[in-house]
N, CA, C and O atoms as a MOPAC input file, in Angstrom:
PM7 MOZYME 1SCF
protein

 N      4.02900 1    34.89700 1   -13.51200 1
 C      3.96300 1    33.76500 1   -14.65500 1
 C      2.11700 1    33.99000 1   -14.04500 1
 O      1.59400 1    33.92300 1   -12.93300 1
 N      1.58100 1    34.28100 1   -15.47700 1
 C     -0.17100 1    34.50000 1   -15.10500 1
 C     -0.54900 1    33.20800 1   -15.90800 1
 O      0.05700 1    33.00400 1   -16.96000 1
 N     -1.69500 1    32.14300 1   -15.40800 1
 C     -2.42500 1    31.07300 1   -16.43900 1
 C     -3.50900 1    31.78700 1   -17.24300 1
 O     -4.04000 1    32.74700 1   -16.68400 1
 N     -3.81200 1    31.54400 1   -18.15900 1
 C     -5.11400 1    32.11300 1   -18.67500 1
 C     -6.06200 1    31.16800 1   -18.21700 1
 O     -5.54200 1    30.40300 1   -17.40500 1
 N     -7.69200 1    30.84600 1   -18.50800 1
 C     -9.01800 1    30.51300 1   -17.73700 1
 C     -8.15900 1    28.75500 1   -18.83400 1
 O     -7.77500 1    27.74700 1   -18.24100 1
 N     -8.11100 1    28.89200 1   -20.05100 1
 C     -8.08000 1    27.81000 1   -20.78400 1
 C     -6.35500 1    27.00600 1   -20.56300 1
 O     -6.06600 1    26.33800 1   -21.55600 1
 N     -5.53700 1    26.99800 1   -19.73800 1
 C     -4.57000 1    26.08200 1   -19.79500 1
 C     -4.49700 1    26.09000 1   -18.08100 1
 O     -3.64900 1    25.41600 1   -17.49600 1
 N     -5.56200 1    26.99700 1   -17.30000 1
 C     -6.46300 1    26.11600 1   -16.27300 1
 C     -6.72600 1    25.08900 1   -16.73700 1
 O     -5.88800 1    24.21900 1   -16.97600 1
 N     -7.99800 1    24.99000 1   -16.96300 1
 C     -8.88400 1    24.34300 1   -17.53000 1
 C     -7.91000 1    22.73500 1   -18.24800 1
 O     -8.14600 1    21.54500 1   -18.04300 1
 N     -7.21500 1    23.15400 1   -18.79000 1
 C     -6.26200 1    22.10000 1   -19.96600 1
 C     -5.47900 1    21.43900 1   -18.66200 1
 O     -5.42000 1    20.21200 1   -18.73700 1
 N     -4.81700 1    22.06200 1   -17.38300 1
 C     -4.23800 1    21.20100 1   -16.33900 1
 C     -4.93300 1    20.49900 1   -15.63600 1
 O     -4.40700 1    19.47000 1   -15.21000 1
 N     -6.43500 1    20.81100 1   -15.24100 1
 C     -7.08200 1    20.35300 1   -14.55900 1
 C     -7.73100 1    18.72000 1   -15.32200 1
 O     -7.82000 1    17.61400 1   -14.79000 1
 N     -8.09800 1    19.16100 1   -16.74000 1
 C     -8.12300 1    17.89300 1   -17.78100 1
 C     -7.17700 1    16.95500 1   -17.86800 1
 O     -7.50800 1    15.88300 1   -18.37500 1
 N     -5.84000 1    17.13000 1   -17.41700 1
 C     -4.46000 1    16.61500 1   -17.86400 1
 C     -4.37500 1    15.74200 1   -16.20300 1
 O     -3.50200 1    14.88600 1   -16.05800 1
 N     -5.05200 1    15.96400 1   -15.39500 1
 C     -4.82700 1    15.43700 1   -14.01500 1
 C     -5.87900 1    14.95400 1   -13.25400 1
 O     -5.97100 1    14.56000 1   -12.09100 1
 N     -7.01100 1    15.13200 1   -14.61300 1
 C     -7.97900 1    14.60500 1   -14.05300 1
 C     -8.96600 1    15.11800 1   -12.80500 1
 O     -9.37200 1    14.29100 1   -11.98900 1
 N     -9.24600 1    16.21000 1   -12.72400 1
 C     -9.92900 1    16.77700 1   -11.86100 1
 C    -11.11100 1    17.59600 1   -12.54000 1
 O    -10.77700 1    17.91800 1   -13.68000 1
 N    -12.37600 1    18.03200 1   -12.20700 1
 C    -13.28700 1    18.27400 1   -12.67600 1
 C    -13.19300 1    19.85900 1   -12.01100 1
 O    -13.36700 1    19.75300 1   -10.79700 1
 N    -12.99200 1    21.18000 1   -12.37600 1
 C    -12.74200 1    22.54100 1   -11.78300 1
 C    -14.25600 1    23.00600 1   -12.18400 1
 O    -14.46200 1    23.13700 1   -13.39000 1
 N    -15.41000 1    23.28700 1   -11.22200 1
 C    -16.01800 1    24.41900 1   -12.28000 1
 C    -15.92900 1    25.84800 1   -12.64700 1
 O    -15.54400 1    26.64500 1   -11.79200 1
 N    -16.17000 1    26.15800 1   -13.55100 1
 C    -15.94500 1    27.49900 1   -14.39400 1
 C    -15.84200 1    28.74600 1   -13.38300 1
 O    -15.04500 1    29.64800 1   -13.64300 1
 N    -16.70800 1    28.80200 1   -12.14400 1
 C    -17.07300 1    29.77400 1   -11.27200 1
 C    -15.74800 1    29.41800 1   -10.09700 1
 O    -15.43200 1    30.33900 1    -9.34300 1
 N    -15.08900 1    28.22300 1    -9.99200 1
 C    -13.96800 1    27.92900 1    -9.04600 1
 C    -13.12400 1    28.65600 1    -9.59400 1
 O    -12.72200 1    29.67500 1    -9.03300 1
 N    -12.52200 1    28.12500 1   -11.26600 1
 C    -11.16100 1    28.37100 1   -11.49600 1
 C    -10.98000 1    29.94700 1   -12.29600 1
 O     -9.92800 1    30.19100 1   -12.88800 1
 N    -12.33400 1    31.16900 1   -12.23400 1
 C    -11.31200 1    32.33300 1   -11.93600 1
 C    -11.29700 1    32.69100 1   -10.97200 1
 O    -10.82800 1    33.82800 1   -10.90700 1
 N    -11.80600 1    31.99400 1    -9.43500 1
 C    -11.04900 1    32.16500 1    -8.44300 1
 C     -9.82200 1    31.76100 1    -7.98400 1
 O     -9.27800 1    32.34800 1    -7.04900 1
 N     -9.37400 1    30.90900 1    -8.48600 1
 C     -8.48600 1    30.05500 1    -8.15800 1
 C     -6.73500 1    30.53300 1    -8.88400 1
 O     -6.33200 1    30.55200 1   -10.04700 1
 N     -5.92400 1    30.92700 1    -7.31200 1
 C     -4.63000 1    31.38400 1    -7.20500 1
 C     -3.42700 1    30.81500 1    -7.50400 1
 O     -2.35100 1    30.80200 1    -6.90600 1
 N     -4.00400 1    30.09200 1    -9.10000 1
 C     -2.88100 1    29.17600 1    -9.25300 1
 C     -1.05500 1    29.48200 1    -9.19000 1
 O     -0.08400 1    28.73700 1    -9.05800 1
 N     -1.23800 1    31.02200 1    -9.36700 1
 C      0.16000 1    31.58900 1    -9.34200 1
 C      0.68900 1    31.23100 1    -7.87100 1
 O      1.00500 1    30.04200 1    -7.83900 1
 N      0.81100 1    31.63200 1    -7.11000 1
 C      1.12800 1    31.22800 1    -6.00600 1
 C      1.34200 1    29.82600 1    -5.45100 1
 O      1.71300 1    29.87500 1    -4.27800 1
 N      1.24800 1    28.85600 1    -5.83200 1
 C      1.12400 1    27.58600 1    -6.01200 1
 C      2.39600 1    27.34700 1    -7.08100 1
 O      3.07000 1    26.39100 1    -6.69800 1
 N      2.72900 1    27.73700 1    -7.88000 1
 C      3.62000 1    27.77400 1    -8.95500 1
 C      4.76900 1    28.18400 1    -8.51900 1
 O      5.65700 1    27.34100 1    -8.64000 1
 N      5.15800 1    29.42500 1    -7.93600 1
 C      5.85800 1    29.94800 1    -7.25900 1
 C      6.32800 1    29.54300 1    -6.33400 1
 O      7.55300 1    29.63600 1    -6.26800 1
 N      5.65900 1    28.96400 1    -5.29600 1
 C      5.82500 1    28.00000 1    -4.40300 1
 C      6.87300 1    26.99200 1    -4.75800 1
 O      8.02000 1    26.79200 1    -4.36000 1
 N      5.90300 1    26.28900 1    -5.85200 1
 C      6.72100 1    25.15200 1    -6.50200 1
 C      8.38900 1    25.16400 1    -7.22900 1
 O      9.21900 1    24.26000 1    -7.32400 1
 N      8.41900 1    26.49800 1    -7.63200 1
 C      9.87600 1    27.14000 1    -8.30400 1
 C     10.31600 1    27.08000 1    -6.85200 1
 O     11.04800 1    26.18500 1    -6.43000 1
 N      9.99500 1    27.74500 1    -6.35000 1
 C     11.40500 1    27.97000 1    -4.75000 1
 C     11.48800 1    26.58700 1    -4.46200 1
 O     12.57200 1    26.38100 1    -3.91500 1
 N     10.72000 1    25.37200 1    -4.60400 1
 C     11.00500 1    23.99200 1    -4.17200 1
 C     12.03100 1    23.31400 1    -4.82900 1
 O     12.67700 1    22.32800 1    -4.47300 1
 N     12.10000 1    24.18600 1    -6.13900 1
 C     12.92300 1    23.16700 1    -7.51000 1
 C     14.50500 1    24.02200 1    -7.26400 1
 O     15.57600 1    23.63500 1    -7.73200 1
 N     14.27200 1    25.43100 1    -6.29200 1
 C     15.81200 1    25.51500 1    -6.49200 1
 C     16.62200 1    24.95900 1    -5.09000 1
 O     17.78900 1    25.25100 1    -4.82700 1
 N     15.66900 1    24.02400 1    -4.18600 1
 C     16.46500 1    23.85000 1    -3.23400 1
 C     17.68300 1    22.83700 1    -3.84100 1
 O     17.53900 1    22.17500 1    -4.86900 1
 N     18.78700 1    22.84200 1    -3.09300 1
 C     20.08000 1    21.94300 1    -3.53000 1
 C     19.93200 1    20.16700 1    -2.55200 1
 O     19.96000 1    19.98100 1    -1.33500 1
 N     19.84000 1    19.54400 1    -3.24100 1
 C     19.29900 1    18.67100 1    -2.80800 1
 C     20.58800 1    17.49500 1    -3.60800 1
 O     20.24600 1    16.35400 1    -3.92000 1
 N     21.72400 1    17.89600 1    -3.79500 1
 C     22.64900 1    17.36800 1    -3.66900 1
 C     23.34300 1    16.39100 1    -2.18200 1
 O     23.74700 1    16.74500 1    -1.07500 1
 N     23.20300 1    14.98500 1    -2.90200 1
 C     23.88000 1    14.05300 1    -1.36800 1
 C     22.66200 1    13.61600 1    -0.46600 1
 O     22.86200 1    13.11000 1     0.63800 1
 N     21.63200 1    13.78500 1    -0.87200 1
 C     20.41600 1    13.34100 1    -0.16100 1
 C     20.35400 1    12.73000 1    -0.42700 1
 O     20.28400 1    12.83700 1    -1.65200 1
 N     20.27600 1    11.24200 1     0.05200 1
 C     19.63500 1     9.87800 1     0.17700 1
 C     18.02600 1    10.27500 1    -0.66500 1
 O     17.35100 1    11.27500 1    -0.42000 1
 N     17.78100 1     9.49200 1    -1.39800 1
 C     16.37400 1     9.49600 1    -1.82000 1
 C     15.83200 1     8.60700 1    -0.74000 1
 O     16.48100 1     7.78500 1    -0.09200 1
 N     14.27600 1     8.94200 1    -0.61000 1
 C     13.91100 1     7.87600 1     0.86500 1
 C     12.42500 1     7.43100 1     0.03400 1
 O     11.75600 1     7.98000 1    -0.84100 1
 N     12.32900 1     6.40400 1     0.64600 1
 C     10.95200 1     5.16100 1     0.34900 1
 C      9.89900 1     5.60300 1     0.79600 1
 O      8.89400 1     5.85800 1     0.13200 1
 N     10.13900 1     5.82000 1     2.77000 1
 C      9.48100 1     6.14700 1     3.48300 1
 C      9.56100 1     7.29900 1     4.64900 1
 O      9.54500 1     6.67900 1     5.71300 1
 N      9.61200 1     8.21200 1     4.82000 1
 C     10.50800 1     9.37900 1     5.95200 1
 C     10.11900 1     8.44400 1     7.51000 1
 O     10.08000 1     9.08100 1     8.56300 1
 N      9.90800 1     7.25200 1     7.51200 1
 C      9.91500 1     6.54300 1     9.17200 1
 C     10.93000 1     6.00300 1     8.68700 1
 O     10.89000 1     5.48800 1     7.57000 1
 N     12.15200 1     6.02100 1     9.51500 1
 C     12.98200 1     4.76700 1     9.75900 1
 C     12.69300 1     3.95600 1    10.30300 1
 O     13.38100 1     4.06200 1    11.31900 1
 N     12.01900 1     2.97400 1    10.42100 1
 C     11.63600 1     2.28700 1    11.27300 1
 C     11.87300 1     0.65900 1    10.71100 1
 O     11.27300 1     0.37800 1     9.67400 1
 N     12.58900 1    -0.25300 1    11.25000 1
 C     12.85200 1    -1.43500 1    10.97700 1
 C     12.09700 1    -2.38000 1    11.51800 1
 O     12.04700 1    -2.55500 1    12.73600 1
 N     11.27400 1    -3.25100 1    10.44400 1
 C     10.64300 1    -4.12900 1    11.47700 1
 C     11.38800 1    -5.37900 1    12.11000 1
 O     12.10600 1    -5.98600 1    11.31600 1
 N     11.34900 1    -5.74500 1    13.09300 1
 C     12.39300 1    -6.82000 1    13.58800 1
 C     12.16400 1    -8.24400 1    12.78000 1
 O     11.07100 1    -8.57300 1    12.31800 1
 N     13.12000 1    -8.87200 1    12.70500 1
 C     13.08700 1   -10.14200 1    11.60500 1
 C     13.42300 1   -11.46900 1    12.82700 1
 O     13.90000 1   -11.46400 1    13.96200 1
 N     13.00900 1   -12.30900 1    12.10600 1
 C     13.41200 1   -13.62900 1    13.10000 1
 C     13.91800 1   -14.66100 1    12.63100 1
 O     13.50300 1   -15.30900 1    11.67000 1
 N     14.82000 1   -14.86100 1    13.27200 1
 C     15.56400 1   -16.20500 1    11.80500 1
 C     15.00400 1   -16.78900 1    11.23200 1
 O     13.87300 1   -17.12400 1    11.58300 1
 N     15.56800 1   -17.18300 1    10.05700 1
 C     15.14000 1   -18.47100 1     9.40500 1
 C     15.59500 1   -19.90600 1     9.50700 1
 O     16.33700 1   -20.58000 1     8.79100 1
 N     14.74400 1   -20.24000 1    10.91600 1
 C     15.65000 1   -21.67300 1    10.71400 1
 C     14.84500 1   -22.84400 1    10.49000 1
 O     13.65600 1   -22.90300 1    10.80300 1
 N     15.35200 1   -23.57200 1    10.06500 1
 C     14.66700 1   -25.16500 1     9.29900 1
 C     14.58300 1   -25.99000 1    10.40100 1
 O     15.48500 1   -26.51300 1    11.05500 1
 N     13.06700 1   -26.05100 1    10.55500 1
 C     12.92200 1   -27.30600 1    11.69900 1
 C     12.19700 1   -28.36100 1    11.51100 1
 O     11.26100 1   -28.27200 1    10.71600 1
 N     12.41200 1   -29.41700 1    12.08800 1
 C     11.58800 1   -30.77000 1    11.98400 1
 C     10.07700 1   -30.25500 1    12.08400 1
 O      9.38400 1   -29.77300 1    12.98000 1
 N      9.85900 1   -30.65600 1    10.44700 1
 C      8.29200 1   -30.26600 1    10.08000 1
 C      7.39400 1   -31.31600 1    10.58700 1
 O      6.17900 1   -31.14900 1    10.69400 1
 N      8.24700 1   -32.81200 1    11.01700 1
 C      7.28100 1   -34.01600 1    11.23300 1
 C      6.94600 1   -34.12000 1    12.53400 1
 O      7.70000 1   -34.74100 1    13.28200 1
 N      5.36300 1   -33.33300 1    13.19200 1
 C      4.94900 1   -33.63600 1    13.88300 1
 C      3.44200 1   -33.96800 1    14.21700 1
 O      2.62400 1   -33.66400 1    15.08500 1
 N      3.49800 1   -34.73200 1    13.10300 1
 C      1.84800 1   -34.92100 1    12.95400 1
 C      1.14000 1   -35.32800 1    13.75500 1
 O      0.04700 1   -34.77800 1    13.88400 1
 N      1.56300 1   -36.66100 1    14.75700 1
 C      1.21800 1   -37.36900 1    15.63200 1
 C      0.55100 1   -35.50100 1    16.70200 1
 O     -0.64600 1   -35.24400 1    16.83000 1
 N      1.42100 1   -34.79200 1    17.12600 1
 C      1.06600 1   -34.13300 1    18.10100 1
 C     -0.02800 1   -32.39800 1    17.49800 1
 O     -0.26100 1   -31.51700 1    18.32600 1
 N     -0.44100 1   -32.29600 1    16.23400 1
 C     -1.03300 1   -32.28800 1    15.42800 1
 C     -2.36900 1   -32.90900 1    15.75700 1
 O     -3.46400 1   -32.51300 1    16.15600 1
 N     -1.84800 1   -33.97300 1    15.44300 1
 C     -3.57700 1   -34.88300 1    15.39200 1
 C     -3.83300 1   -35.07500 1    16.53400 1
 O     -5.00800 1   -35.42800 1    16.63400 1
 N     -3.18700 1   -35.01000 1    17.74500 1
 C     -3.75200 1   -34.86500 1    18.98700 1
 C     -4.50700 1   -34.29800 1    19.38800 1
 O     -5.22900 1   -34.72600 1    20.28900 1
 N     -4.63300 1   -33.02400 1    18.82700 1
 C     -6.13800 1   -32.02100 1    18.93100 1
 C     -7.21500 1   -32.18800 1    18.31600 1
 O     -8.05500 1   -31.28900 1    18.35400 1
 N     -7.46700 1   -33.42500 1    17.56800 1
 C     -8.20200 1   -33.67400 1    16.92200 1
 C     -9.47200 1   -34.64200 1    18.04900 1
 O     -9.32100 1   -35.79000 1    18.46700 1
 N    -10.51100 1   -33.82900 1    18.27000 1
 C    -11.59100 1   -34.31000 1    19.68200 1
 C    -12.27600 1   -35.34000 1    19.23800 1
 O    -13.23000 1   -35.59300 1    19.97400 1
 N    -12.16600 1   -36.07100 1    18.28000 1
 C    -13.46300 1   -37.23000 1    18.32700 1
 C    -12.56300 1   -38.14600 1    18.19900 1
 O    -12.87700 1   -39.26500 1    18.60400 1
 N    -11.02300 1   -37.93100 1    17.53400 1
 C    -10.11700 1   -39.01200 1    17.30700 1
 C    -10.58300 1   -40.63800 1    15.99800 1
 O    -10.20800 1   -41.80900 1    15.95600 1
 N    -11.68400 1   -39.67000 1    15.03200 1
 C    -12.15200 1   -40.35100 1    14.00600 1
 C    -11.20600 1   -41.09200 1    13.04800 1
 O    -11.04500 1   -42.26200 1    12.70100 1
 N    -10.59700 1   -39.78200 1    12.74500 1
 C     -9.08800 1   -40.02400 1    11.53200 1
 C     -7.76100 1   -40.56500 1    11.85200 1
 O     -6.88300 1   -41.00100 1    11.10800 1
 N     -7.82800 1   -40.40600 1    13.44900 1
 C     -6.44200 1   -40.35400 1    13.93800 1
 C     -5.64100 1   -41.42900 1    13.71200 1
 O     -4.43400 1   -41.21800 1    13.59300 1
 N     -6.20400 1   -42.91400 1    13.59800 1
 C     -5.84700 1   -43.54700 1    13.77800 1
 C     -5.50000 1   -44.13300 1    12.13900 1
 O     -4.98700 1   -45.24800 1    12.04600 1
 N     -5.78000 1   -43.39300 1    10.96400 1
 C     -5.36400 1   -43.48300 1     9.59000 1
 C     -4.92500 1   -42.17700 1     8.98600 1
 O     -5.08700 1   -41.79600 1     7.82700 1
 N     -4.20300 1   -41.42300 1    10.22000 1
 C     -3.25200 1   -39.86300 1    10.07700 1
 C     -3.83000 1   -39.02600 1     9.28700 1
 O     -3.18300 1   -38.64500 1     8.31200 1
 N     -5.30800 1   -38.47400 1     9.51200 1
 C     -5.36700 1   -37.86400 1     8.90700 1
 C     -7.15100 1   -37.10600 1    10.08200 1
 O     -7.86900 1   -37.68700 1    10.89600 1
 N     -7.17300 1   -35.62000 1     9.52700 1
 C     -8.49500 1   -35.50800 1    10.74100 1
 C     -9.96100 1   -35.44400 1     9.56200 1
 O    -10.30400 1   -34.79600 1     8.57300 1
 N    -10.37200 1   -36.31400 1    10.23400 1
 C    -12.35400 1   -36.47600 1     9.82800 1
 C    -12.97000 1   -35.35700 1    10.07200 1
 O    -12.91200 1   -34.88000 1    11.20600 1
 N    -13.42800 1   -34.94700 1     9.41300 1
 C    -14.71500 1   -33.19200 1     8.73000 1
 C    -15.63600 1   -34.19300 1     8.47400 1
 O    -15.54200 1   -35.41400 1     8.34900 1
 N    -16.67400 1   -33.28800 1     8.41600 1
 C    -18.28200 1   -33.57900 1     7.99300 1
 C    -18.15500 1   -33.09700 1     6.38600 1
 O    -17.59400 1   -32.04400 1     6.08600 1
 N    -18.63600 1   -33.83000 1     5.58100 1
 C    -18.88900 1   -33.46000 1     4.07900 1
 C    -19.59300 1   -32.26700 1     4.35500 1
 O    -20.38900 1   -32.06600 1     5.27200 1
 N    -19.12700 1   -31.30700 1     3.25000 1
 C    -19.57300 1   -30.30600 1     3.33500 1
 C    -19.88400 1   -30.15600 1     1.65700 1
 O    -19.77400 1   -29.02500 1     1.18400 1
 N    -20.17100 1   -30.99300 1     0.98500 1
 C    -20.37800 1   -31.19100 1    -0.73300 1
 C    -21.38700 1   -32.00800 1    -0.62100 1
 O    -21.39900 1   -33.00500 1     0.10100 1
 N    -22.44300 1   -31.55800 1    -1.45500 1
 C    -23.21900 1   -32.30700 1    -2.27700 1
 C    -22.53800 1   -33.18900 1    -3.50300 1
 O    -21.43600 1   -32.81200 1    -3.90100 1
 N    -23.10600 1   -34.26400 1    -4.07200 1
 C    -22.70500 1   -35.15900 1    -5.39700 1
 C    -23.82900 1   -34.72600 1    -6.25700 1
 O    -23.93600 1   -35.16700 1    -7.40100 1

């Protein structure tokens, strides 16, 4: 199966690649097409589709609901305790009015 220069140029345009004319004449696309035809003849009946060739499973932790009421423990990390008595962190002003 031989392809003309115009057919190769059209293929290149369809897949959005630019092939110079001098390279286009040197291309041996027929061997690639023959190889793809051989791949199409492989019997894949009964083969499960893969999303990824690596069969790694990520470790998962248990989704456990915990009591999140640890405000006092978090506020104990405040270095100057400026807002701790009111229940929040005091931070410097970062925007002008």
